[in-house]
N, CA and C atoms as a LAMMPS dump frame, in Angstrom:
ITEM: TIMESTEP
0
ITEM: NUMBER OF ATOMS
264
ITEM: BOX BOUNDS ff ff ff
-5.0000000000000000e+02 5.0000000000000000e+02
-5.0000000000000000e+02 5.0000000000000000e+02
-5.0000000000000000e+02 5.0000000000000000e+02
ITEM: ATOMS id mol type element x y z
1 1 1 N -335.795 -192.876 -120.92
2 1 2 C -335.019 -193.983 -121.443
3 1 3 C -335.958 -195.114 -121.813
4 2 1 N -335.633 -195.826 -122.845
5 2 2 C -336.461 -196.871 -123.414
6 2 3 C -335.666 -198.171 -123.402
7 3 1 N -336.061 -199.142 -122.577
8 3 2 C -335.367 -200.425 -122.526
9 3 3 C -336.393 -201.544 -122.559
10 4 1 N -336.072 -202.606 -123.282
11 4 2 C -336.997 -203.7 -123.487
12 4 3 C -336.28 -205.026 -123.277
13 5 1 N -336.89 -205.938 -122.503
14 5 2 C -336.375 -207.295 -122.325
15 5 3 C -337.483 -208.268 -122.699
16 6 1 N -337.183 -209.185 -123.61
17 6 2 C -338.136 -210.198 -124.038
18 6 3 C -337.459 -211.56 -124.024
19 7 1 N -338.148 -212.576 -123.529
20 7 2 C -337.641 -213.947 -123.553
21 7 3 C -338.648 -214.782 -124.332
22 8 1 N -338.169 -215.433 -125.383
23 8 2 C -339.054 -216.245 -126.202
24 8 3 C -338.253 -217.137 -127.131
25 9 1 N -338.97 -217.836 -128.004
26 9 2 C -338.346 -218.769 -128.94
27 9 3 C -338.366 -218.203 -130.358
28 10 1 N -337.251 -218.418 -131.08
29 10 2 C -337.175 -217.972 -132.464
30 10 3 C -338.222 -218.698 -133.305
31 11 1 N -338.909 -217.966 -134.162
32 11 2 C -339.997 -218.562 -134.941
33 11 3 C -339.554 -219.103 -136.294
34 12 1 N -338.349 -218.754 -136.734
35 12 2 C -337.849 -219.259 -138.014
36 12 3 C -336.329 -219.251 -138.006
37 13 1 N -335.737 -219.895 -139.014
38 13 2 C -334.287 -219.885 -139.155
39 13 3 C -333.829 -218.469 -139.503
40 14 1 N -332.739 -218.035 -138.905
41 14 2 C -332.213 -216.693 -139.166
42 14 3 C -331.4 -216.697 -140.454
43 15 1 N -331.535 -215.618 -141.223
44 15 2 C -330.777 -215.455 -142.457
45 15 3 C -329.995 -214.157 -142.359
46 16 1 N -328.679 -214.263 -142.442
47 16 2 C -327.807 -213.096 -142.333
48 16 3 C -327.862 -212.297 -143.635
49 17 1 N -328.133 -211.012 -143.525
50 17 2 C -328.213 -210.109 -144.675
51 17 3 C -327.153 -209.025 -144.525
52 18 1 N -326.832 -208.345 -145.623
53 18 2 C -325.87 -207.247 -145.578
54 18 3 C -326.524 -205.981 -146.108
55 19 1 N -326.328 -204.881 -145.39
56 19 2 C -326.874 -203.602 -145.825
57 19 3 C -325.932 -202.98 -146.853
58 20 1 N -326.33 -201.871 -147.421
59 20 2 C -325.497 -201.185 -148.403
60 20 3 C -324.192 -200.701 -147.787
61 21 1 N -324.21 -200.431 -146.482
62 21 2 C -322.999 -200.007 -145.788
63 21 3 C -322.154 -201.176 -145.32
64 22 1 N -322.477 -202.399 -145.769
65 22 2 C -321.759 -203.637 -145.449
66 22 3 C -321.932 -204.074 -143.993
67 23 1 N -322.92 -203.533 -143.299
68 23 2 C -323.224 -203.984 -141.95
69 23 3 C -324.142 -205.194 -142.043
70 24 1 N -323.782 -206.278 -141.348
71 24 2 C -324.633 -207.466 -141.377
72 24 3 C -325.798 -207.289 -140.404
73 25 1 N -326.947 -207.863 -140.767
74 25 2 C -328.126 -207.767 -139.922
75 25 3 C -329.046 -208.939 -140.223
76 26 1 N -330.049 -209.125 -139.373
77 26 2 C -331.081 -210.123 -139.633
78 26 3 C -332.4 -209.612 -139.108
79 27 1 N -333.471 -210.123 -139.69
80 27 2 C -334.839 -209.857 -139.238
81 27 3 C -335.444 -211.197 -138.864
82 28 1 N -336.045 -211.269 -137.697
83 28 2 C -336.664 -212.508 -137.237
84 28 3 C -337.779 -212.129 -136.27
85 29 1 N -338.375 -213.105 -135.645
86 29 2 C -339.386 -212.844 -134.628
87 29 3 C -339.282 -213.913 -133.551
88 30 1 N -339.813 -213.577 -132.377
89 30 2 C -339.855 -214.539 -131.286
90 30 3 C -341.302 -214.732 -130.846
91 31 1 N -341.566 -215.925 -130.355
92 31 2 C -342.884 -216.268 -129.825
93 31 3 C -342.779 -216.325 -128.313
94 32 1 N -343.707 -215.665 -127.634
95 32 2 C -343.721 -215.642 -126.172
96 32 3 C -345.077 -216.142 -125.705
97 33 1 N -345.059 -217.289 -125.004
98 33 2 C -346.3 -217.867 -124.507
99 33 3 C -346.716 -217.136 -123.239
100 34 1 N -347.978 -216.741 -123.168
101 34 2 C -348.485 -216.047 -121.988
102 34 3 C -348.536 -217 -120.796
103 35 1 N -348.469 -216.445 -119.603
104 35 2 C -348.415 -217.266 -118.393
105 35 3 C -349.785 -217.658 -117.874
106 36 1 N -350.825 -216.993 -118.338
107 36 2 C -352.18 -217.309 -117.89
108 36 3 C -352.978 -217.92 -119.03
109 37 1 N -353.84 -218.85 -118.689
110 37 2 C -354.68 -219.511 -119.688
111 37 3 C -355.847 -218.605 -120.075
112 38 1 N -356.322 -218.773 -121.307
113 38 2 C -357.494 -218.022 -121.756
114 38 3 C -358.76 -218.743 -121.315
115 39 1 N -359.916 -218.265 -121.756
116 39 2 C -361.182 -218.851 -121.315
117 39 3 C -361.377 -220.287 -121.798
118 40 1 N -360.615 -220.712 -122.817
119 40 2 C -360.693 -222.095 -123.312
120 40 3 C -359.732 -223.03 -122.593
121 41 1 N -358.937 -222.488 -121.684
122 41 2 C -357.964 -223.301 -120.955
123 41 3 C -356.64 -223.462 -121.683
124 42 1 N -356.424 -222.687 -122.766
125 42 2 C -355.184 -222.747 -123.534
126 42 3 C -354.329 -221.513 -123.252
127 43 1 N -353.047 -221.632 -123.558
128 43 2 C -352.143 -220.495 -123.429
129 43 3 C -352.063 -219.775 -124.771
130 44 1 N -352.278 -218.466 -124.77
131 44 2 C -352.112 -217.668 -125.977
132 44 3 C -350.628 -217.347 -126.152
133 45 1 N -350.266 -216.998 -127.375
134 45 2 C -348.879 -216.663 -127.689
135 45 3 C -348.832 -215.313 -128.376
136 46 1 N -347.862 -214.484 -127.985
137 46 2 C -347.615 -213.203 -128.648
138 46 3 C -346.368 -213.352 -129.51
139 47 1 N -346.344 -212.655 -130.652
140 47 2 C -345.207 -212.694 -131.562
141 47 3 C -344.644 -211.289 -131.713
142 48 1 N -343.325 -211.167 -131.628
143 48 2 C -342.648 -209.875 -131.721
144 48 3 C -341.55 -209.951 -132.772
145 49 1 N -341.561 -209.018 -133.715
146 49 2 C -340.503 -208.919 -134.72
147 49 3 C -339.323 -208.158 -134.13
148 50 1 N -338.12 -208.517 -134.579
149 50 2 C -336.93 -207.783 -134.147
150 50 3 C -335.887 -207.775 -135.248
151 51 1 N -334.934 -206.851 -135.112
152 51 2 C -333.793 -206.747 -136.012
153 51 3 C -332.542 -206.773 -135.152
154 52 1 N -331.547 -207.562 -135.563
155 52 2 C -330.256 -207.617 -134.865
156 52 3 C -329.164 -207.225 -135.86
157 53 1 N -328.105 -206.584 -135.372
158 53 2 C -327.042 -206.083 -136.229
159 53 3 C -325.686 -206.652 -135.82
160 54 1 N -324.743 -206.625 -136.761
161 54 2 C -323.342 -206.933 -136.493
162 54 3 C -323.089 -208.311 -135.923
163 55 1 N -322.242 -208.356 -134.893
164 55 2 C -321.843 -209.63 -134.274
165 55 3 C -323.028 -210.378 -133.68
166 56 1 N -324.013 -209.652 -133.153
167 56 2 C -325.202 -210.3 -132.6
168 56 3 C -325.943 -211.05 -133.699
169 57 1 N -326.116 -210.431 -134.847
170 57 2 C -326.788 -211.083 -135.974
171 57 3 C -326.001 -212.307 -136.438
172 58 1 N -324.684 -212.192 -136.513
173 58 2 C -323.843 -213.317 -136.926
174 58 3 C -323.952 -214.469 -135.941
175 59 1 N -323.944 -214.168 -134.646
176 59 2 C -324.042 -215.201 -133.62
177 59 3 C -325.386 -215.927 -133.693
178 60 1 N -326.467 -215.168 -133.788
179 60 2 C -327.798 -215.778 -133.864
180 60 3 C -327.924 -216.684 -135.084
181 61 1 N -327.386 -216.243 -136.214
182 61 2 C -327.457 -217.039 -137.437
183 61 3 C -326.675 -218.339 -137.297
184 62 1 N -325.513 -218.275 -136.671
185 62 2 C -324.634 -219.442 -136.577
186 62 3 C -325.051 -220.428 -135.483
187 63 1 N -325.489 -219.946 -134.331
188 63 2 C -325.672 -220.82 -133.168
189 63 3 C -327.109 -220.996 -132.682
190 64 1 N -328.069 -220.274 -133.237
191 64 2 C -329.428 -220.325 -132.708
192 64 3 C -330.434 -220.695 -133.793
193 65 1 N -330.739 -221.98 -133.937
194 65 2 C -331.734 -222.388 -134.933
195 65 3 C -333.152 -222.054 -134.476
196 66 1 N -334.092 -222.266 -135.358
197 66 2 C -335.506 -222.069 -135.057
198 66 3 C -335.869 -222.826 -133.785
199 67 1 N -336.636 -222.184 -132.896
200 67 2 C -337.066 -222.81 -131.654
201 67 3 C -336.152 -222.561 -130.468
202 68 1 N -334.988 -221.946 -130.698
203 68 2 C -334.058 -221.654 -129.61
204 68 3 C -334.651 -220.592 -128.684
205 69 1 N -334.555 -220.83 -127.379
206 69 2 C -335.007 -219.862 -126.382
207 69 3 C -333.939 -218.78 -126.247
208 70 1 N -334.323 -217.52 -126.474
209 70 2 C -333.362 -216.416 -126.394
210 70 3 C -333.938 -215.281 -125.545
211 71 1 N -333.057 -214.449 -125.055
212 71 2 C -333.426 -213.228 -124.355
213 71 3 C -332.993 -212.06 -125.225
214 72 1 N -333.911 -211.177 -125.536
215 72 2 C -333.595 -209.975 -126.302
216 72 3 C -333.558 -208.783 -125.362
217 73 1 N -332.508 -207.992 -125.497
218 73 2 C -332.406 -206.749 -124.738
219 73 3 C -332.158 -205.64 -125.752
220 74 1 N -332.986 -204.629 -125.71
221 74 2 C -332.828 -203.548 -126.664
222 74 3 C -333.764 -202.417 -126.352
223 75 1 N -334.118 -201.671 -127.386
224 75 2 C -335.07 -200.583 -127.211
225 75 3 C -336.188 -200.725 -128.228
226 76 1 N -337.313 -200.177 -127.909
227 76 2 C -338.491 -200.238 -128.747
228 76 3 C -338.529 -199.019 -129.642
229 77 1 N -338.699 -199.256 -130.945
230 77 2 C -338.891 -198.135 -131.867
231 77 3 C -340.032 -198.498 -132.803
232 78 1 N -340.827 -197.503 -133.124
233 78 2 C -341.992 -197.703 -133.963
234 78 3 C -341.805 -196.888 -135.229
235 79 1 N -341.866 -197.561 -136.367
236 79 2 C -341.705 -196.88 -137.644
237 79 3 C -343.045 -196.44 -138.196
238 80 1 N -343.021 -195.395 -138.981
239 80 2 C -344.225 -194.897 -139.633
240 80 3 C -344.012 -194.947 -141.137
241 81 1 N -345.047 -195.359 -141.835
242 81 2 C -344.995 -195.407 -143.289
243 81 3 C -345.999 -194.405 -143.825
244 82 1 N -345.531 -193.538 -144.714
245 82 2 C -346.398 -192.539 -145.317
246 82 3 C -346.616 -192.898 -146.786
247 83 1 N -347.864 -192.904 -147.219
248 83 2 C -348.169 -193.192 -148.613
249 83 3 C -347.899 -191.965 -149.472
250 84 1 N -348.038 -192.134 -150.785
251 84 2 C -347.836 -191.013 -151.696
252 84 3 C -348.814 -189.869 -151.442
253 85 1 N -349.995 -190.202 -150.893
254 85 2 C -351.006 -189.191 -150.593
255 85 3 C -350.783 -188.543 -149.229
256 86 1 N -349.753 -188.993 -148.513
257 86 2 C -349.447 -188.415 -147.21
258 86 3 C -350.161 -189.063 -146.047
259 87 1 N -350.848 -190.175 -146.282
260 87 2 C -351.551 -190.883 -145.212
261 87 3 C -350.602 -191.803 -144.452
262 88 1 N -350.909 -192.014 -143.177
263 88 2 C -350.124 -192.966 -142.378
264 88 3 C -350.695 -194.352 -142.512
């Protein structure tokens, strides 16, 4: 089983999109500040892209502007892109 929990801040305003099947969705990313300082005494930040569908996407677009702290619960999937020559 694959389950993922991330807590971070939205990096941009969400824009609700519609797929060909009329399902609403959005693409956004969250910023997560690390808990330990680096060698310069600063906190590094990781950025994670995500996609939300349906009512979740509508809610995020309506009520969560850029910078809102959110918790994402979902699963991790990795896509592969193949070129015309068959390379990954």
